[in-house]
Steps between C-alpha positions, in 0.01 A plus 500: 500500500151365506434168330218416269356161420254404236294191464464432130232267362517405139238303309689300240381394161376146481781246451779748574522499885803274524680672214432843661641372833821384332545829313427692824744295702772496239476860367298726721632392843872548430446837338266618772755403766774678303286815514466468877158344523431218750279204416296379797370182337286383210195273482296337227116462533434246225124506556490866405796493264663766707857582607552698820819649630639752742749765386653763722735797478688684770721765362552872422230514227134424548375159387343664199816684395724195536238293312499750210884481489478122488253507214708756305824310539680350203512167682124490532459573128754240408297238692252500215221411742163652417273453803194528274594182322451311828274714725129570460468716810724643769419638841756670720429581865718678747516288815652544850649205695331444832634154590 
């Protein structure tokens, strides 16, 4: 099983950075872990109003397949969290650990 890690960079709407972090920490992280994803850390860049985090998956499905299952899950729907209400722009990059 090969593992995949993404570096995700989110530009957050003005005034919502701290609220986003709390929703992410309280809602997204537990459900992502339940679905077998690892969280490698999260950072805030206040000067750019950005939230950056590492998410990984190592399992029988590809990252994309498992991610689709997560998004389609009833638990994700019940979260009532619309990323568009918080995020202006997202950028996802596949990265490989070297150190």
